[in-house]
C-alpha positions as CSV (number, residue, x, y, z in Angstrom):
1,M,110.1,-78.6,120.3
2,S,106.9,-77.6,121.8
3,Q,104.4,-75.8,119.6
4,V,102.8,-72.6,120.7
5,L,99.1,-72.4,119.9
6,H,97.8,-69.0,119.0
7,T,94.1,-68.4,119.6
8,P,92.5,-65.9,117.3
9,P,91.4,-62.7,119.0
10,P,87.6,-62.6,120.0
11,T,85.4,-61.0,117.5
12,T,83.4,-58.0,118.6
13,V,79.8,-57.9,117.6
14,T,78.6,-54.4,117.1
15,A,74.9,-53.7,117.7
16,P,73.2,-51.9,114.9
17,A,72.7,-48.3,115.4
18,D,69.3,-46.9,116.2
19,D,69.2,-45.2,112.8
20,D,69.9,-48.6,111.1
21,L,67.1,-50.2,113.1
22,A,64.7,-47.4,112.2
23,A,65.7,-47.7,108.5
24,L,65.2,-51.4,108.6
25,A,61.8,-51.0,110.2
26,A,60.7,-48.4,107.7
27,R,61.9,-50.6,104.8
28,H,59.7,-53.5,105.9
29,G,56.7,-51.3,107.0
30,L,57.1,-52.1,110.7
31,T,55.9,-49.7,113.4
32,V,56.2,-49.6,117.2
33,S,53.6,-51.8,118.8
34,G,51.1,-49.7,120.8
35,A,52.7,-46.4,119.8
36,R,50.4,-43.3,120.1
37,P,49.1,-42.3,116.7
38,T,48.9,-38.7,115.6
39,L,45.9,-36.8,116.7
40,S,44.4,-36.8,113.1
41,D,45.0,-40.6,112.8
42,Y,43.5,-41.1,116.2
43,L,40.3,-39.3,115.2
44,R,40.1,-41.4,112.0
45,Q,40.5,-44.6,114.0
46,L,37.9,-43.5,116.4
47,W,35.4,-42.7,113.7
48,A,36.1,-46.0,112.0
49,R,35.0,-47.7,115.2
50,R,31.8,-45.7,115.7
51,H,29.7,-48.9,115.2
52,F,31.6,-50.6,117.9
53,I,31.1,-47.6,120.2
54,S,27.3,-47.7,119.6
55,A,27.0,-51.4,119.9
56,F,29.1,-51.6,123.1
57,S,27.1,-48.8,124.8
58,T,23.8,-50.5,123.8
59,A,25.0,-53.9,125.1
60,K,26.1,-52.4,128.4
61,L,22.8,-50.7,128.8
62,T,20.8,-53.8,128.1
63,A,22.9,-55.9,130.5
64,Q,22.8,-53.3,133.3
65,Y,19.5,-54.5,134.7
66,S,19.4,-58.0,133.1
67,Q,19.4,-59.7,136.5
68,A,16.5,-57.6,137.9
69,K,13.0,-58.8,137.7
70,L,11.7,-55.5,136.5
71,G,14.6,-55.3,133.9
72,Q,14.8,-52.1,132.0
73,V,12.0,-50.4,134.0
74,W,14.8,-49.5,136.5
75,Q,16.2,-47.2,134.0
76,V,13.3,-44.9,134.7
77,M,12.6,-45.9,138.3
78,N,16.0,-45.1,139.7
79,P,16.0,-41.4,138.9
80,L,12.3,-41.2,139.8
81,L,13.0,-42.7,143.2
82,N,15.9,-40.3,143.7
83,A,13.6,-37.4,142.8
84,A,11.0,-38.6,145.3
85,V,13.6,-38.8,148.1
86,Y,14.9,-35.3,147.3
87,F,11.3,-33.9,147.2
88,F,10.6,-35.3,150.7
89,I,13.9,-34.1,152.2
90,F,14.5,-30.8,150.4
91,G,11.1,-29.8,149.1
92,M,9.0,-30.6,152.2
93,L,11.4,-30.8,155.2
94,L,13.8,-28.0,154.2
95,G,11.2,-26.0,152.2
96,T,13.2,-25.4,149.0
97,K,9.9,-25.6,147.0
98,K,8.8,-22.3,148.4
99,G,8.8,-19.6,145.6
100,V,9.5,-22.2,142.9
101,P,6.5,-22.6,140.5
102,D,6.0,-26.2,139.1
103,Y,8.4,-27.5,141.8
104,I,8.0,-31.2,140.9
105,P,8.8,-30.7,137.2
106,F,11.6,-28.4,138.3
107,L,13.0,-31.0,140.6
108,V,12.6,-34.0,138.3
109,T,14.2,-32.2,135.4
110,G,17.2,-31.3,137.6
111,V,17.6,-34.8,139.0
112,F,17.4,-36.4,135.5
113,I,19.9,-34.0,133.9
114,W,22.3,-34.2,136.9
115,T,22.1,-38.0,136.9
116,F,23.3,-37.9,133.3
117,T,26.4,-36.0,134.2
118,Q,27.1,-37.9,137.4
119,S,26.7,-41.3,135.9
120,S,28.9,-40.4,132.9
121,I,31.7,-39.2,135.0
122,M,31.6,-42.2,137.4
123,A,31.5,-44.6,134.4
124,G,34.4,-42.7,132.8
125,T,36.5,-43.0,135.9
126,R,36.4,-46.8,135.7
127,A,36.4,-46.9,131.8
128,I,40.1,-48.1,131.6
129,S,40.8,-49.5,135.0
130,G,37.6,-51.6,135.0
131,N,38.1,-53.0,131.5
132,L,41.8,-54.0,131.5
133,G,41.0,-57.4,129.9
134,L,39.5,-55.7,126.9
135,V,42.2,-53.0,126.7
136,R,45.0,-55.6,126.8
137,A,43.3,-58.1,124.4
138,L,42.3,-55.8,121.6
139,H,43.9,-53.0,119.7
140,F,41.5,-50.0,119.4
141,P,41.5,-46.3,120.3
142,R,41.0,-46.3,124.0
143,A,38.9,-43.2,123.9
144,A,36.1,-45.4,122.6
145,L,35.5,-46.7,126.1
146,P,34.7,-43.5,128.0
147,I,32.8,-42.2,125.0
148,S,30.7,-45.4,124.8
149,F,29.9,-45.2,128.5
150,C,28.7,-41.6,128.0
151,L,26.6,-42.7,125.1
152,Q,25.1,-45.4,127.3
153,Q,24.2,-42.8,129.9
154,L,22.6,-40.6,127.2
155,Q,20.5,-43.6,126.0
156,Q,19.4,-44.1,129.6
157,L,18.5,-40.4,129.9
158,L,16.4,-40.6,126.8
159,F,14.3,-43.4,128.5
160,S,14.0,-41.1,131.5
161,M,12.9,-38.2,129.4
162,A,9.9,-40.2,128.3
163,A,8.8,-40.3,131.9
164,L,9.7,-36.6,132.4
165,V,7.3,-35.7,129.5
166,V,4.5,-37.6,131.3
167,I,5.3,-35.8,134.5
168,L,5.3,-32.4,132.8
169,L,1.9,-33.0,131.2
170,C,0.4,-34.3,134.4
171,F,1.4,-31.2,136.2
172,G,-0.1,-28.9,133.6
173,V,3.1,-27.9,131.8
174,P,2.0,-27.4,128.1
175,I,3.9,-28.7,125.1
176,A,5.7,-25.7,123.5
177,A,8.1,-25.0,120.7
178,S,10.8,-24.3,123.3
179,W,11.0,-28.0,123.9
180,L,13.1,-28.2,120.8
181,L,15.9,-26.4,122.7
182,A,16.4,-29.6,124.7
183,V,18.2,-31.1,121.7
184,P,21.1,-28.6,121.4
185,A,21.3,-28.5,125.3
186,L,21.7,-32.3,125.4
187,V,24.3,-32.2,122.6
188,L,26.4,-29.6,124.6
189,Q,26.0,-31.5,127.8
190,F,27.0,-34.8,126.2
191,T,30.1,-33.2,124.8
192,F,31.0,-31.8,128.2
193,N,30.3,-35.1,129.9
194,A,32.4,-37.0,127.4
195,G,35.3,-34.6,127.9
196,V,35.3,-34.9,131.7
197,S,34.9,-38.6,131.4
198,M,38.0,-38.9,129.3
199,I,39.9,-36.8,131.9
200,M,38.8,-39.0,134.7
201,A,39.4,-42.2,132.6
202,R,43.1,-41.2,132.3
203,L,43.4,-40.3,136.0
204,G,41.5,-43.5,137.0
205,A,43.8,-45.6,134.8
206,K,46.8,-44.3,136.7
207,T,45.2,-44.2,140.2
208,P,42.2,-46.5,140.5
209,D,41.5,-45.3,144.0
210,I,40.1,-42.1,142.5
211,A,36.9,-44.1,141.8
212,Q,36.4,-44.4,145.6
213,L,36.8,-40.6,146.1
214,M,34.5,-39.5,143.2
215,P,31.1,-40.2,144.8
216,F,32.0,-37.6,147.5
217,V,33.2,-35.1,145.0
218,L,30.1,-35.5,142.9
219,R,27.8,-35.3,145.8
220,T,29.3,-32.0,146.8
221,W,29.0,-30.8,143.2
222,M,25.3,-31.8,143.1
223,Y,24.5,-29.7,146.3
224,V,25.9,-26.5,144.7
225,S,24.4,-27.1,141.3
226,G,20.8,-26.1,142.1
227,V,19.4,-29.6,141.5
228,M,16.9,-29.4,144.4
229,W,16.8,-25.7,144.9
230,S,16.6,-22.5,142.8
231,I,19.9,-20.6,142.4
232,D,17.9,-17.5,141.4
233,N,15.9,-17.6,144.6
234,L,19.0,-18.1,146.7
235,L,20.7,-15.1,145.2
236,G,17.6,-13.0,145.6
237,K,17.2,-13.8,149.3
238,H,20.9,-13.5,150.3
239,N,22.3,-10.2,149.3
240,D,25.0,-10.5,151.8
241,L,26.9,-13.2,150.0
242,P,30.4,-12.4,148.6
243,S,30.2,-10.9,145.1
244,W,31.9,-13.9,143.5
245,V,29.4,-16.5,144.8
246,G,26.5,-15.6,142.4
247,P,28.5,-15.7,139.2
248,A,30.3,-18.9,140.3
249,L,27.0,-20.7,141.1
250,Q,25.4,-19.6,137.8
251,A,28.5,-20.4,135.7
252,N,28.8,-23.9,137.2
253,P,28.6,-26.2,134.2
254,A,26.2,-28.7,135.8
255,A,23.9,-25.8,136.8
256,V,24.1,-24.3,133.3
257,Y,22.9,-27.5,131.6
258,I,20.2,-28.1,134.2
259,D,18.8,-24.6,133.9
260,L,18.9,-24.7,130.1
261,M,16.8,-27.9,130.2
262,R,14.4,-26.3,132.6
263,F,14.1,-23.2,130.4
264,A,13.4,-25.5,127.4
265,L,10.8,-27.7,129.1
266,I,9.1,-25.6,131.8
267,D,7.1,-22.5,130.8
268,S,7.3,-21.0,134.3
269,F,11.1,-21.1,134.2
270,H,11.8,-17.9,132.4
271,A,14.9,-16.4,130.7
272,G,15.5,-14.0,133.7
273,Q,16.5,-17.0,135.8
274,L,19.3,-17.9,133.4
275,P,22.8,-16.3,133.7
276,P,23.8,-13.8,131.0
277,H,25.1,-15.3,127.7
278,V,24.0,-18.8,128.9
279,W,24.3,-20.5,125.5
280,L,27.8,-19.0,125.1
281,I,28.8,-20.3,128.6
282,A,27.3,-23.8,127.8
283,T,29.2,-23.9,124.5
284,G,32.4,-22.8,126.1
285,W,32.2,-25.5,128.8
286,A,31.5,-28.1,126.1
287,L,34.4,-27.1,124.0
288,L,36.8,-26.7,126.9
289,A,36.0,-30.1,128.4
290,G,35.3,-31.9,125.1
291,V,38.4,-30.8,123.2
292,G,40.7,-30.5,126.2
293,G,39.6,-33.8,127.7
294,F,40.1,-35.6,124.3
295,I,43.6,-34.3,123.9
296,Y,44.5,-35.0,127.5
297,F,43.3,-38.6,127.1
298,W,45.0,-39.1,123.8
299,K,48.4,-38.0,125.1
300,A,48.5,-41.1,127.4
301,E,47.1,-43.5,124.8
302,E,50.2,-45.8,124.8
303,T,50.2,-46.2,128.6
304,Y,46.7,-47.7,129.0
305,G,46.7,-51.3,130.0
306,R,50.4,-51.4,130.9
307,G,52.0,-52.0,134.2
């Protein structure tokens, strides 16, 4: 008689449920790699790496002109040369210096303060996309990168401010107690710059081509921010402008921080040339960009360096 062989039925392996995996991970203290921390934890992590942020920004600043023969002198020469070009084109050829007392201090202050915002935003746009090796190799809060680049630009501005003080004194602008107002103005501007840089860092991480577009956007922004000309004079000469143009020009954040610095440093730039409630406007822009930009950047924390 032939024997009939019976094979046992195949066993079915049931994958553990998600709840079981979550419980197993919690029991052994495991967390999702690269998961976005809570906002409070993110802030604590960022504060814990404050020394890294400071050292990284200083190292980038030192290395910026390391290959140039004049070295760090270019930190002051670049904005000064820009100011000289703008003085020739706008001040002399286009006549924007007419009706503006202390035009050279007025112009140099505007160029230096604008350069701080422009450079911070451009560096922030490439903060993630230009440092993918660092982002993928190390675990740290990614907001440290755009903030460190803004801190680098602040350090560079402080070098330029030393030259600005010399220019002010050479053109007869006296030292005054109002110069102390430059400190809160710079703090507000730094907060604004850092917030916009974080917004652009997230956008630039997703679409690197934005970095190619930003120079044109920033150049347009510069031309409407009163860097080379007086907004107050323009509004006084052109009464036929639409009613919204004046408030829009005066509330422009770049113009607000430039005019605050001019008011602090140049005695001929008086309070009547500032928009109403200027400190409130400057604080509002700083909080809107700083807090909003930080949260916007944090929400995409787990996506940086992937793909």
